[in-house]
C-alpha positions as a printed NumPy array, in Angstrom:
array([[ 89.783,  84.028, 117.18 ],
       [ 86.264,  85.158, 118.107],
       [ 87.531,  87.153, 121.081],
       [ 89.297,  89.669, 118.832],
       [ 86.318,  90.423, 116.596],
       [ 84.757,  93.774, 117.332],
       [ 87.988,  95.724, 116.864],
       [ 90.031,  96.932, 113.93 ],
       [ 93.239,  95.354, 112.706],
       [ 95.021,  98.512, 113.886],
       [ 93.63 ,  98.092, 117.401],
       [ 94.846,  94.491, 117.492],
       [ 98.349,  95.532, 116.43 ],
       [ 98.348,  98.167, 119.177],
       [ 97.058,  95.831, 121.862],
       [ 99.749,  93.295, 121.054],
       [102.635,  95.715, 120.605],
       [101.637,  99.118, 121.98 ],
       [102.645, 101.315, 124.842],
       [100.301,  99.911, 127.479],
       [100.381,  97.93 , 130.693],
       [ 99.767,  94.805, 128.634],
       [103.269,  94.865, 127.168],
       [104.622,  93.041, 130.233],
       [102.071,  90.268, 129.717],
       [103.105,  89.473, 126.154],
       [106.851,  89.393, 126.739],
       [109.877,  91.641, 126.539],
       [110.311,  90.951, 122.832],
       [107.256,  93.121, 122.216],
       [108.248,  96.222, 124.12 ],
       [107.656,  99.495, 122.22 ],
       [111.385,  99.693, 121.469],
       [110.956,  96.639, 119.243],
       [111.565,  97.546, 115.587],
       [108.447,  97.196, 113.445],
       [109.992,  98.211, 110.149],
       [113.264,  98.951, 108.383],
       [113.813, 100.964, 105.207],
       [117.452, 100.687, 104.241],
       [119.421, 101.867, 107.275],
       [116.386, 103.578, 108.836],
       [114.634, 101.698, 111.64 ],
       [111.169, 102.456, 113.039],
       [110.119, 101.182, 116.491],
       [106.49 , 100.261, 117.129],
       [106.091, 103.352, 119.286],
       [106.883, 105.571, 116.278],
       [104.378, 103.684, 114.145],
       [101.615, 104.331, 116.673],
       [102.519, 108.043, 116.772],
       [102.366, 108.095, 112.979],
       [ 98.959, 106.394, 112.991],
       [ 97.704, 108.901, 115.584],
       [ 98.886, 111.827, 113.418],
       [ 97.124, 110.594, 110.294],
       [ 94.004, 109.639, 112.218],
       [ 93.739, 113.144, 113.704],
       [ 94.066, 114.591, 110.203],
       [ 91.4  , 112.262, 108.776],
       [ 88.931, 113.021, 111.565],
       [ 89.174, 116.733, 110.675],
       [ 88.982, 116.341, 106.9  ],
       [ 87.004, 113.207, 106.008],
       [ 83.678, 111.79 , 107.195],
       [ 83.389, 108.295, 108.606],
       [ 82.747, 105.746, 105.861],
       [ 84.156, 107.89 , 103.067],
       [ 86.881, 106.523, 100.796],
       [ 90.485, 107.68 , 101.12 ],
       [ 93.064, 106.791,  98.482],
       [ 96.634, 105.93 ,  99.457],
       [ 99.251, 106.441,  96.756],
       [102.579, 105.671,  98.361],
       [105.511, 103.273,  98.064],
       [105.926, 100.501, 100.633],
       [107.206, 101.954, 103.859],
       [106.446, 103.868, 107.015],
       [104.281, 106.47 , 105.253],
       [102.074, 103.836, 103.685],
       [101.706, 101.801, 106.886],
       [100.836, 104.856, 109.009],
       [ 98.232, 106.113, 106.521],
       [ 96.677, 102.718, 105.785],
       [ 96.328, 101.656, 109.416],
       [ 95.064, 105.115, 110.409],
       [ 92.172, 104.763, 107.964],
       [ 90.955, 101.66 , 109.805],
       [ 91.322, 103.426, 113.135],
       [ 89.416, 106.51 , 111.952],
       [ 86.562, 104.5  , 110.438],
       [ 87.205, 105.639, 106.859],
       [ 87.66 , 103.212, 103.969],
       [ 91.234, 102.775, 102.753],
       [ 91.768, 102.459,  98.993],
       [ 95.392, 101.48 ,  98.231],
       [ 96.352, 102.64 ,  94.732],
       [ 98.774, 101.052,  92.289],
       [101.953, 103.153,  92.294],
       [102.768, 102.124,  88.709],
       [ 99.471, 103.402,  87.302],
       [ 99.253, 106.308,  84.918],
       [ 97.151, 109.305,  85.932],
       [ 94.253, 108.071,  83.759],
       [ 94.127, 104.807,  85.719],
       [ 94.269, 106.696,  89.016],
       [ 91.411, 108.876,  87.768],
       [ 89.42 , 105.717,  86.983],
       [ 89.774, 104.469,  90.564],
       [ 88.98 , 107.818,  92.176],
       [ 85.803, 108.089,  90.126],
       [ 84.844, 104.418,  90.417],
       [ 84.601, 104.468,  94.218],
       [ 84.109, 108.209,  94.773],
       [ 87.352, 108.824,  96.634],
       [ 87.123, 111.945,  98.8  ],
       [ 90.827, 112.495,  99.422],
       [ 94.167, 110.973,  98.457],
       [ 97.165, 110.7  , 100.774],
       [100.305, 110.535,  98.659],
       [104.075, 110.434,  98.878],
       [106.088, 113.307,  97.404],
       [107.262, 111.258,  94.413],
       [103.734, 110.282,  93.388],
       [101.911, 113.479,  94.328],
       [101.922, 114.768,  90.752],
       [100.157, 111.648,  89.44 ],
       [ 96.874, 112.788,  90.989],
       [ 94.585, 115.236,  89.254],
       [ 92.991, 118.262,  90.913],
       [ 90.01 , 116.249,  92.105],
       [ 89.76 , 114.78 ,  94.669],
       [ 91.725, 116.641,  97.309],
       [ 95.295, 115.464,  97.706],
       [ 97.623, 115.703, 100.691],
       [101.277, 114.927, 101.306],
       [101.743, 112.125, 103.815],
       [105.048, 113.626, 104.991],
       [103.311, 116.889, 105.945],
       [100.61 , 115.035, 107.879],
       [103.186, 113.02 , 109.815],
       [105.162, 116.162, 110.702],
       [102.066, 117.766, 112.234],
       [101.983, 115.152, 114.996],
       [ 99.132, 114.291, 117.343],
       [ 98.381, 112.797, 120.72 ],
       [ 98.687, 109.147, 121.683],
       [ 96.93 , 106.225, 120.063],
       [ 93.29 , 105.65 , 120.969],
       [ 91.105, 102.596, 120.431],
       [ 88.647, 102.857, 117.534],
       [ 84.888, 103.172, 117.679],
       [ 84.263, 100.932, 114.673],
       [ 82.135,  97.792, 114.233],
       [ 83.701,  94.71 , 112.724],
       [ 81.087,  94.399, 109.957],
       [ 81.813,  97.902, 108.69 ],
       [ 83.697,  98.395, 105.447],
       [ 87.429,  98.842, 106.056],
       [ 89.106,  98.45 , 102.704],
       [ 88.508,  98.53 ,  98.977],
       [ 91.189,  96.421,  97.356],
       [ 91.329,  96.509,  93.572],
       [ 91.848,  93.234,  91.739],
       [ 94.841,  92.788,  89.469],
       [ 92.971,  93.603,  86.295],
       [ 94.739,  90.798,  84.416],
       [ 91.746,  90.549,  82.071],
       [ 90.83 ,  94.223,  81.822],
       [ 89.438,  96.885,  84.171],
       [ 89.88 ,  95.997,  87.867],
       [ 87.03 ,  95.638,  90.341],
       [ 87.063,  96.958,  93.894],
       [ 86.615,  94.151,  96.434],
       [ 84.809,  95.181,  99.633],
       [ 86.564,  93.979, 102.777],
       [ 85.359,  94.497, 106.344],
       [ 87.338,  94.739, 109.573],
       [ 86.178,  91.194, 110.346],
       [ 87.509,  89.938, 106.989],
       [ 90.929,  91.428, 107.748],
       [ 91.127,  90.03 , 111.262],
       [ 89.978,  86.556, 110.243],
       [ 92.452,  86.191, 107.391],
       [ 95.365,  87.698, 109.29 ],
       [ 94.974,  85.551, 112.387],
       [ 94.506,  82.397, 110.331],
       [ 97.781,  82.998, 108.458],
       [ 99.654,  83.801, 111.674],
       [ 98.308,  80.563, 113.15 ],
       [ 99.209,  78.147, 110.371],
       [102.661,  79.666, 109.803],
       [103.374,  79.973, 113.511],
       [104.654,  83.523, 113.015],
       [106.596,  84.999, 115.936],
       [107.869,  88.334, 117.209],
       [111.361,  87.217, 116.238],
       [110.411,  86.914, 112.551],
       [111.797,  89.384, 110.033],
       [109.699,  89.538, 106.864],
       [111.4  ,  90.678, 103.664],
       [108.694,  92.621, 101.791],
       [109.169,  93.162,  98.067],
       [105.513,  92.77 ,  97.04 ],
       [103.565,  96.06 ,  96.938],
       [101.229,  96.763,  99.837],
       [ 98.478,  97.915,  97.439],
       [ 98.235,  94.233,  96.413],
       [ 96.283,  91.905,  98.755],
       [ 99.21 ,  89.469,  99.052],
       [101.617,  92.284,  99.896],
       [ 99.169,  93.831, 102.355],
       [ 98.795,  90.484, 104.133],
       [102.556,  90.438, 104.752],
       [102.219,  93.739, 106.574],
       [ 99.125,  92.604, 108.502],
       [100.595,  89.311, 109.713],
       [104.049,  90.641, 110.561],
       [102.758,  93.533, 112.663],
       [100.092,  91.457, 114.418],
       [102.741,  88.9  , 115.403],
       [105.098,  91.644, 116.604],
       [107.727,  90.979, 113.942],
       [109.773,  93.291, 111.734],
       [109.037,  94.273, 108.144],
       [112.196,  94.659, 106.063],
       [111.112,  96.94 , 103.23 ],
       [112.915,  96.497,  99.92 ],
       [111.581,  98.554,  97.002],
       [114.456,  97.648,  94.655],
       [113.532,  94.271,  93.244],
       [114.982,  95.389,  89.91 ],
       [118.303,  94.432,  91.535],
       [117.643,  90.797,  92.556],
       [121.04 ,  90.129,  94.102],
       [120.677,  93.185,  96.347],
       [117.436,  91.678,  97.654],
       [119.308,  88.489,  98.566],
       [122.128,  90.532, 100.084],
       [119.66 ,  92.325, 102.374],
       [118.023,  89.046, 103.388],
       [121.465,  87.872, 104.482],
       [122.522,  91.156, 106.08 ],
       [119.351,  91.563, 108.145],
       [118.766,  87.913, 108.932],
       [115.319,  87.752, 107.355],
       [113.371,  84.643, 108.302],
       [110.456,  84.876, 105.832],
       [110.321,  85.804, 102.154],
       [107.186,  85.917, 100.008],
       [106.79 ,  86.108,  96.279],
       [104.652,  85.384,  93.242],
       [105.859,  82.991,  90.498],
       [107.72 ,  85.69 ,  88.567],
       [109.487,  86.78 ,  91.772],
       [111.012,  83.345,  92.24 ],
       [111.769,  82.839,  88.552],
       [113.789,  86.075,  88.568],
       [115.605,  85.262,  91.808],
       [116.465,  81.745,  90.699],
       [117.918,  82.939,  87.382],
       [119.434,  86.304,  88.303],
       [120.709,  86.031,  91.898],
       [122.608,  83.777,  94.257],
       [119.443,  82.81 ,  96.063],
       [121.181,  79.884,  97.773],
       [122.946,  82.426, 100.01 ],
       [119.661,  83.248, 101.817],
       [120.247,  80.635, 104.503],
       [118.484,  82.598, 107.27 ],
       [115.043,  81.979, 105.725],
       [112.785,  79.568, 107.567],
       [109.929,  80.112, 105.098],
       [109.732,  80.878, 101.37 ],
       [106.061,  81.622, 100.692],
       [104.725,  81.236,  97.156],
       [101.284,  82.426,  96.072],
       [ 99.753,  84.779,  93.518],
       [ 99.689,  82.228,  90.715],
       [100.958,  78.851,  89.611],
       [104.678,  78.05 ,  89.861],
       [105.315,  74.826,  87.888],
       [106.415,  71.779,  89.911],
       [109.834,  71.774,  88.219],
       [110.425,  75.332,  89.44 ],
       [109.172,  74.506,  92.939],
       [111.6  ,  71.598,  93.148],
       [114.424,  73.809,  91.92 ],
       [113.531,  76.454,  94.518],
       [113.547,  73.915,  97.331],
       [116.869,  72.584,  96.071],
       [118.408,  76.06 ,  96.214],
       [117.073,  76.595,  99.753],
       [117.321,  73.16 , 101.402],
       [117.132,  74.596, 104.938],
       [113.948,  76.573, 104.129],
       [110.347,  75.394, 104.165],
       [108.771,  76.246, 100.806],
       [105.058,  76.826, 101.427],
       [102.664,  76.897,  98.472],
       [ 99.583,  79.008,  99.108],
       [ 96.476,  79.986,  97.171],
       [ 94.12 ,  82.887,  97.524],
       [ 92.132,  85.691,  95.984],
       [ 91.482,  89.339,  96.723],
       [ 87.828,  88.338,  97.193],
       [ 88.96 ,  86.244, 100.191],
       [ 91.028,  89.098, 101.698],
       [ 94.174,  87.251, 100.623],
       [ 94.471,  83.612, 101.562],
       [ 92.27 ,  80.551, 101.029],
       [ 94.55 ,  77.521, 101.283],
       [ 98.088,  76.337, 101.925],
       [100.126,  73.161, 101.526],
       [101.969,  72.219, 104.741],
       [105.653,  71.642, 104.052],
       [105.527,  68.014, 105.147],
       [103.424,  67.334, 102.022],
       [105.69 ,  69.311,  99.68 ],
       [107.144,  66.167,  98.09 ],
       [104.169,  63.831,  98.185],
       [101.613,  66.416,  97.04 ],
       [103.723,  68.538,  94.681],
       [101.465,  70.689,  92.518],
       [ 98.703,  70.894,  95.134],
       [ 97.469,  74.093,  96.79 ],
       [ 96.677,  72.009,  99.876],
       [ 93.481,  72.489, 101.854],
       [ 91.596,  75.416, 103.362],
       [ 93.362,  77.579, 105.934],
       [ 92.002,  77.514, 109.506],
       [ 88.494,  78.962, 109.525],
       [ 87.962,  78.591, 105.771],
       [ 86.043,  75.817, 104.006],
       [ 86.858,  74.871, 100.401],
       [ 84.894,  72.603,  98.081],
       [ 85.392,  71.567,  94.46 ],
       [ 82.002,  71.249,  92.761],
       [ 80.525,  70.632,  89.32 ],
       [ 78.08 ,  72.915,  87.515],
       [ 75.243,  71.518,  89.65 ],
       [ 77.023,  72.228,  92.934],
       [ 77.835,  68.562,  93.566],
       [ 81.23 ,  67.562,  94.973],
       [ 83.43 ,  66.19 ,  92.201],
       [ 84.962,  62.754,  92.462],
       [ 88.758,  62.448,  92.782],
       [ 90.299,  63.188,  89.398],
       [ 87.252,  65.018,  87.995],
       [ 87.377,  68.763,  87.339],
       [ 85.157,  71.325,  89.066],
       [ 85.191,  74.885,  90.374],
       [ 86.638,  75.854,  93.752],
       [ 84.188,  77.584,  96.059],
       [ 84.937,  78.951,  99.515],
       [ 83.293,  80.329, 102.612],
       [ 84.547,  81.793, 105.875],
       [ 84.924,  85.045, 107.778],
       [ 87.649,  86.08 , 105.335],
       [ 85.299,  86.11 , 102.314],
       [ 84.283,  89.525, 100.98 ],
       [ 80.808,  91.061, 100.869],
       [ 81.191,  91.524,  97.115],
       [ 82.309,  94.171,  94.657],
       [ 81.845,  97.91 ,  94.989],
       [ 78.997,  99.054,  92.695],
       [ 79.055,  95.82 ,  90.68 ],
       [ 75.738,  94.122,  91.585],
       [ 75.686,  91.761,  88.591],
       [ 79.257,  90.569,  89.077],
       [ 78.694,  90.282,  92.832],
       [ 75.618,  88.106,  92.267],
       [ 77.572,  85.88 ,  89.88 ],
       [ 80.642,  85.421,  92.106],
       [ 79.062,  85.391,  95.592],
       [ 76.18 ,  82.921,  95.791],
       [ 74.477,  81.336,  98.769],
       [ 77.188,  82.395, 101.202],
       [ 79.966,  80.989,  98.985],
       [ 82.676,  82.633,  96.925],
       [ 82.869,  81.01 ,  93.49 ],
       [ 86.517,  81.525,  92.608],
       [ 86.452,  80.814,  88.884],
       [ 89.406,  78.471,  89.395],
       [ 89.012,  74.952,  88.048],
       [ 90.554,  72.14 ,  90.043],
       [ 90.663,  68.46 ,  90.876],
       [ 90.809,  66.859,  94.304],
       [ 92.62 ,  63.672,  95.28 ],
       [ 91.493,  60.874,  97.585],
       [ 93.038,  62.662, 100.585],
       [ 91.166,  65.905,  99.936],
       [ 94.124,  67.867,  98.567],
       [ 93.193,  70.326,  95.832],
       [ 95.043,  70.791,  92.524],
       [ 94.274,  73.873,  90.429],
       [ 94.208,  73.114,  86.709],
       [ 93.482,  76.652,  85.495],
       [ 91.13 ,  79.589,  85.444],
       [ 87.749,  78.888,  83.886],
       [ 88.589,  81.697,  81.421],
       [ 92.003,  80.168,  80.714],
       [ 90.815,  76.961,  79.091],
       [ 91.373,  76.298,  75.4  ],
       [ 88.848,  74.496,  73.177],
       [ 90.527,  72.808,  70.235],
       [ 88.674,  70.377,  67.99 ],
       [ 85.895,  70.007,  70.562],
       [ 88.358,  69.199,  73.367],
       [ 88.536,  71.565,  76.35 ],
       [ 91.777,  71.674,  78.359],
       [ 93.792,  73.971,  80.601],
       [ 96.628,  76.115,  79.257],
       [ 98.448,  75.38 ,  82.531],
       [ 99.026,  71.751,  81.514],
       [100.966,  72.844,  78.429],
       [102.792,  75.604,  80.314],
       [104.02 ,  73.201,  83.   ],
       [105.476,  70.851,  80.388],
       [107.259,  73.595,  78.456],
       [108.605,  75.022,  81.741],
       [110.417,  71.733,  82.326],
       [112.741,  72.413,  79.363],
       [116.157,  73.465,  80.618],
       [116.788,  77.096,  79.8  ],
       [113.119,  78.141,  79.688],
       [112.599,  80.989,  82.167],
       [108.9  ,  81.625,  81.623],
       [106.048,  80.6  ,  79.353],
       [102.466,  81.576,  78.634],
       [100.043,  79.613,  76.472],
       [ 96.907,  80.999,  74.849],
       [ 94.258,  79.77 ,  72.448],
       [ 94.091,  81.574,  69.104],
       [ 91.531,  81.356,  66.263],
       [ 91.952,  78.35 ,  63.992],
       [ 89.878,  77.682,  60.86 ],
       [ 89.875,  73.928,  61.42 ],
       [ 90.089,  73.367,  65.197],
       [ 88.253,  76.485,  66.336],
       [ 91.239,  77.279,  68.541],
       [ 94.848,  76.176,  68.403],
       [ 97.656,  76.498,  70.931],
       [100.153,  79.349,  70.729],
       [103.061,  79.38 ,  73.206],
       [105.081,  82.458,  74.17 ],
       [108.441,  81.463,  75.637],
       [111.103,  83.425,  77.511],
       [114.433,  81.607,  77.293],
       [118.004,  82.476,  78.208],
       [119.401,  79.427,  76.408],
       [119.434,  78.171,  72.832],
       [115.943,  76.682,  72.949],
       [114.315,  76.309,  69.536],
       [110.708,  76.003,  68.395],
       [111.233,  72.389,  67.361],
       [112.479,  71.573,  70.899],
       [109.208,  72.8  ,  72.358],
       [106.952,  71.162,  69.801],
       [108.866,  67.87 ,  69.878],
       [108.549,  67.561,  73.665],
       [104.842,  68.364,  73.551],
       [104.204,  65.847,  70.766],
       [105.791,  63.137,  72.86 ],
       [103.839,  63.931,  76.027],
       [100.515,  65.509,  75.057],
       [ 97.467,  64.729,  72.95 ],
       [ 97.801,  66.171,  69.413],
       [ 95.238,  68.937,  69.963],
       [ 97.261,  70.244,  72.96 ],
       [100.522,  70.59 ,  71.005],
       [101.419,  74.223,  70.186],
       [100.886,  75.064,  66.533],
       [103.173,  78.053,  66.943],
       [105.896,  79.105,  69.384],
       [107.004,  82.714,  69.735],
       [110.181,  83.561,  71.649],
       [109.977,  86.86 ,  73.506],
       [112.327,  88.776,  75.808],
       [109.646,  89.06 ,  78.468],
       [105.965,  88.417,  79.068],
       [103.556,  91.287,  79.778],
       [103.157,  91.347,  83.558],
       [100.91 ,  93.526,  85.664],
       [102.204,  95.237,  88.794],
       [101.497,  92.079,  90.802],
       [103.743,  89.937,  88.597],
       [100.872,  88.112,  86.863],
       [100.916,  87.463,  83.118],
       [ 98.403,  89.596,  81.214],
       [ 97.262,  87.084,  78.629],
       [ 94.748,  89.481,  77.156],
       [ 97.702,  91.565,  75.961],
       [ 99.228,  88.527,  74.293],
       [ 95.917,  87.895,  72.542],
       [ 95.597,  91.529,  71.521],
       [ 99.096,  91.426,  70.056],
       [ 98.393,  88.164,  68.277],
       [ 95.094,  89.274,  66.771],
       [ 96.708,  92.51 ,  65.61 ],
       [ 99.303,  90.679,  63.465]])
């Protein structure tokens, strides 16, 4: 991996897939005519991507200074990829922006990291205020430019500001260097064995670190991104997987819950991998997913924006014997589970996951106190609490902020959620701690169910399997849980709604 440091991710994609004499060395399946991306019926060869990158880079070099921040407000697709990768090539800092945000949230981001210009699609152009300057990506691409040229950028320079999900409030901007991007991308390509023949179905947004990593890894390996921006029609997603012979699909827990309940997912027989990250999918759901896709390797992964994307994975051969585990560190990344004194926990004890490697961020943009708290002594302290077994496999038990303290007993909401998820007919569940005059906090469960599941069904199961203080005092049935744009449950909204009653 060390031999590729010193270049940008864009340069690496070009060197592996570009119009150069090297194309004969890497094989005919990576000739410039190879398709890098599809959007519906439209296909884009790698050669067109490099022309698009060159066009945007030429524009940026005329309008933005090196090191300045450039916002990208665009749906997944050719326009996003060209603009995003051109920022790396030009030495400016890319700031992908959430396409579902209101203008006030976009204003927050532009002010928070002093964005100098925003490149936007036509549909989203009106969401940006008068400041900073805004430009239509389509117009930039039409202007054209010369051929691709290798960047003059150092690998320790800032490449990307990726905003966290904001599941507990205002998001922070994570600082990621060119080295971070290369390290994480190449590690993922290595452990998945990604190939030029792979076709990645992309439904996760590229402004999200998990979604961006799908683009990074697919293009570096010379594969094809199959863009689908219509996840509101789950069966059409499956239909396109079948039609285009996709070999890899990636989703967060809510992605798979929706597909398993609202599509004929079993038809997606071309998939060699179903990648699951971005949160905890209960073991019962993982087993159901594997049962629906018996020919597919379900790979559980774990990561954070602060680690560029990925920190660990569970090899498929351990899927049955280590169900519920996030596995071990990816190549080049070290993980430890430690107590409050920094000492390795014994198997079965609970501690915090910390990580180090070339994929770990420098810290947060303009957040010195939070940076000092999260990044200490060369380690990223994830805030995720976990146990480790005798074989070194890690099991997340919850976020440190997602523990409930009832009657002096501290426990993870995830334990209760996993049990309730095992009830037939339950589609989704979120558990929070709410004020209680006697216990301090009591358990309140919010359940999404498509069947005739009743409150007594939930409470009865929990009473038979959990300690009394872990049993929900109340169960509320809801049509849906509040999710952010990344598909993660926003528990702070559940608490706000509860406290407001």
